[in-house]
C-alpha positions in Angstrom: 94.0 69.3 122.8 93.8 72.5 125.2 90.1 74.3 124.2 89.6 77.7 122.4 90.5 80.5 123.9 88.8 83.9 123.4 90.2 86.2 125.2 87.5 89.7 125.4 89.2 93.5 125.7 85.7 95.0 127.5 84.1 95.8 130.8 83.5 92.6 131.8 80.4 94.1 133.6 79.3 95.3 130.6 75.6 93.8 129.8 76.4 93.1 125.8 78.8 90.4 127.4 75.7 88.1 128.6 75.4 87.5 124.7 79.2 84.8 125.2 77.1 82.2 127.1 76.0 81.0 123.7 79.1 79.7 122.9 79.6 76.3 123.5 80.8 75.1 126.9 84.5 74.5 126.4 85.0 77.9 125.0 87.9 79.3 127.4 86.7 82.8 127.4 88.6 85.5 129.1 87.4 89.2 129.5 88.4 92.0 131.5 89.6 96.1 130.9 93.6 95.5 132.2 96.5 93.6 130.2 97.4 91.6 133.3 94.4 90.0 133.4 95.2 88.7 130.2 98.6 87.1 130.6 97.1 83.7 132.1 95.8 83.4 129.1 97.3 84.9 126.3 99.7 81.9 125.4 96.9 80.1 124.0 94.6 82.5 122.7 93.2 81.5 119.6 90.4 84.8 119.1 90.9 88.3 120.6 87.7 91.2 120.5 87.4 93.9 121.2 84.1 94.3 122.8 84.4 98.2 123.3 87.7 98.4 125.4 90.6 100.6 125.3 93.0 100.8 122.9 95.6 100.7 124.9 94.6 97.1 126.7 93.4 96.1 123.3 97.2 96.6 121.8 98.8 95.5 124.7 97.3 92.0 125.2 97.6 91.8 121.2 101.2 91.7 121.9 100.8 88.7 124.5 98.7 86.9 121.9 101.2 84.2 119.5 99.0 82.1 118.7 96.1 84.6 117.9 94.1 82.9 115.0 91.7 86.0 114.3 90.9 89.4 116.2 87.0 90.9 115.6 86.1 94.7 116.3 82.5 94.7 117.8 83.1 98.7 115.9 82.4 99.4 112.0 85.2 102.3 112.5 89.0 100.5 112.6 91.1 103.0 112.8 91.4 102.7 116.9 92.1 99.8 116.3 94.5 99.4 113.7 98.3 99.2 114.9 101.2 98.6 113.2 101.6 95.5 114.7 98.3 94.1 113.7 98.9 95.7 110.2 101.1 93.8 110.1 100.7 90.4 111.1 98.7 87.5 109.0 95.6 87.7 111.6 92.4 88.8 110.0 90.8 91.4 111.4 86.7 91.9 111.1 84.6 94.6 112.3 80.8 95.2 112.2 80.5 96.3 108.5 77.1 96.6 108.5 75.3 96.8 111.5 74.6 100.7 112.0 73.7 100.9 108.4 69.9 101.0 108.5 70.0 103.8 111.6 72.7 105.7 110.0 70.8 106.1 106.6 67.7 106.9 107.9 69.8 110.0 110.2 71.4 110.9 106.4 67.4 111.2 105.7 66.1 113.0 108.6 68.7 115.7 108.5 67.9 116.3 104.8 63.9 116.6 106.2 64.9 118.8 108.7 66.2 121.7 106.3 64.5 121.4 103.6 61.3 121.4 106.0 63.2 123.7 108.0 62.2 122.5 111.7 64.2 124.0 113.5 62.0 127.3 112.7 58.9 124.9 112.9 60.2 124.5 116.8 61.1 127.8 117.0 57.7 129.1 116.5 55.5 127.0 118.7 57.9 127.4 121.3 57.6 131.2 120.9 53.4 131.0 120.4 53.7 132.5 116.6 51.4 131.0 113.8 54.7 130.6 110.9 53.5 130.0 107.9 55.7 129.6 105.3 57.1 127.7 102.5 59.2 124.3 102.7 61.5 122.5 100.1 61.2 119.3 99.0 64.0 116.8 99.3 62.2 114.8 96.1 64.2 116.0 93.0 67.6 116.6 95.1 70.9 115.6 94.5 72.0 113.6 97.2 76.0 113.1 97.0 77.6 110.6 98.8 81.4 110.4 99.5 82.2 106.9 100.2 79.8 103.9 98.7 80.4 101.6 101.2 77.9 99.0 103.4 76.4 102.5 104.4 76.5 104.6 101.7 75.1 102.2 99.9 72.3 102.0 102.7 71.6 105.8 102.3 71.7 105.2 98.7 68.5 102.6 98.9 66.6 104.8 101.4 66.9 107.8 99.1 65.5 106.7 95.8 62.6 106.0 97.8 61.8 110.0 98.5 62.8 110.0 95.2 66.1 111.3 95.1 68.7 112.0 92.4 72.1 109.8 93.7 75.8 110.3 92.9 78.7 108.5 95.0 82.4 108.9 95.2 84.2 105.4 95.8 88.0 104.4 95.6 87.6 101.9 92.6 84.6 103.8 90.5 84.1 101.1 88.5 82.9 98.5 90.6 79.3 101.2 90.9 79.3 101.6 87.1 76.0 99.7 86.6 74.6 99.9 89.8 70.8 101.5 89.9 70.9 102.8 92.9 73.8 105.4 91.4 72.6 108.3 88.6 76.8 108.9 88.8 80.0 107.7 90.1 83.2 110.0 90.4 86.5 108.8 91.3 88.2 111.0 94.4 89.9 112.6 92.2 86.6 114.2 90.8 84.8 114.9 94.2 84.7 118.5 93.4 82.8 117.5 90.7 80.1 115.2 92.7 80.3 118.7 95.2 79.4 121.5 92.8 76.1 119.6 92.0 75.0 118.3 95.0 72.4 119.7 97.4 72.9 117.0 99.8 76.3 116.0 100.7 76.5 112.6 102.5 79.6 112.1 104.0 80.7 108.2 104.4 84.1 107.6 104.1 86.0 105.7 106.4 89.0 107.6 108.0 92.5 106.4 106.4 95.6 109.0 105.9 94.1 109.6 102.4 90.6 110.9 103.9 92.4 112.7 106.9 91.3 116.6 106.0 89.7 115.4 102.5 86.8 117.8 102.5 89.4 121.1 103.7 88.5 124.8 102.4 88.3 124.1 97.7 85.7 121.8 98.3 83.2 123.9 100.5 84.7 126.6 98.2 83.1 124.6 95.8 80.1 123.8 97.2 76.7 125.0 96.5 75.1 128.1 99.0 72.7 126.2 99.5 73.9 122.5 100.1 73.7 120.9 103.1 77.1 118.6 104.9 76.1 115.4 106.4 78.9 113.5 108.5 78.5 110.4 109.7 81.7 109.0 108.6 84.6 110.6 110.8 84.8 113.7 112.2 89.0 114.0 110.8 87.7 113.7 107.2 86.7 117.2 107.6 89.1 119.9 108.5 86.4 121.4 111.4 87.6 124.7 111.4 86.8 125.7 107.8 83.6 124.0 108.2 82.4 126.4 111.1 83.5 129.5 108.8 81.9 127.9 106.1 78.3 127.7 108.2 79.4 130.9 109.9 79.8 133.1 106.5 77.0 131.0 104.3 79.4 129.3 101.7 76.8 126.2 102.5 73.5 126.1 104.0 74.0 124.0 106.7 75.7 121.1 108.3 74.0 117.7 110.1 77.0 116.3 112.6 77.1 113.1 113.9 81.6 112.7 114.3 83.7 115.6 115.5 87.5 115.6 115.7 87.3 115.9 119.4 84.2 114.0 121.2 82.8 114.5 123.5 82.6 118.4 121.5 83.9 120.5 123.9 81.8 123.0 126.1 82.0 126.3 124.0 82.1 124.9 120.4 80.6 127.1 117.8 78.9 124.1 116.8 76.7 124.4 119.8 76.0 127.8 119.0 75.4 127.8 115.3 71.3 127.8 114.4 72.4 125.9 110.5 73.8 122.8 112.9 71.8 119.4 113.5 74.5 118.1 116.1 74.0 114.5 117.1 76.6 113.0 120.0 78.1 111.2 118.0 74.6 108.5 119.0 73.1 108.2 115.4 73.0 104.6 115.2 72.4 103.8 119.5 69.5 102.4 118.0 67.9 100.0 121.6 70.3 96.8 120.8 72.3 98.0 118.7 75.2 96.9 121.1 73.7 93.6 121.3 73.5 93.3 117.2 77.3 94.0 116.7 77.5 90.7 119.0 75.1 88.5 117.1 77.1 89.4 114.5 80.6 88.4 115.9 79.0 84.8 117.4 77.7 84.4 113.5 81.3 84.8 112.7 82.1 82.5 115.8 80.1 79.4 114.5 81.8 80.2 111.0 85.1 80.3 112.5 84.9 76.9 114.3 83.5 75.4 111.2 86.1 76.4 109.0 84.3 79.2 107.0 85.4 82.0 105.3 84.7 85.4 108.0 82.0 87.8 107.1 83.0 91.0 107.3 86.4 91.1 106.8 88.8 94.5 107.3 91.6 95.1 104.4 93.6 96.5 107.1 96.3 97.7 104.5 93.2 100.2 103.1 91.6 101.0 106.4 88.6 99.6 106.7 
């Protein structure tokens, strides 16, 4: 019997790949960032890991492997991993769901405090040498709306509750959260504007799927309060970006904290760089020390489960897209 072959689509010099040394010695590992590197081993490969490699290479390698039994993505978002052949295949896909939830939830709370306390004004006054005494707001008692109530959304709700916020959420299956002690109310997707009209802060934590593409457009922004703040930690295209720019420029909403965008890196000269009611993170709100290694730890735990025949963690519903 051939030893189990693991193919790893990644820069072979990437630091996080050193954790693969903890796998059993009889595991045959091939790592690279070009499809041709994998040709000699592809016919026997049982596991395929996309460890921050390109989608083009990942897809090409997947097509080479007739005996795959498991595919893992080191990222949490899978919209750039799911391609038709993988969706149609019976091969299970897992991801890094849950690894980045704490840091993203902290970003949400930090963003809410940024606007409530007007930290931008404080920093500007300090830099100008001006003694600027003004009133600030609390987030205690404010309503945080969460669109997309998965692992990240649930972790955001926990942090918000610790600050005394009220929390409501929109999720595809609201019946799963009817008795959730973290939520004051749960809405179905068709009721999203009801939530938006109520919320002081709105967190987008939804995955990018055909259903969520362009989910927040002009009608949704018009439903929001002028004092509302949008916080997007999900995916940029969930929001119609051109409408968001108008909403910020024309004062439909108070502001936005953005970690994700339609185009990344955000092009030079984009309006978001100039707007003083935008808090901008370069899609790095979850880049805490060791964040990639933490994702690798989940893969290694799953690898142990795979070898032992146990159910895999963080299974992706390939047809739902998350």
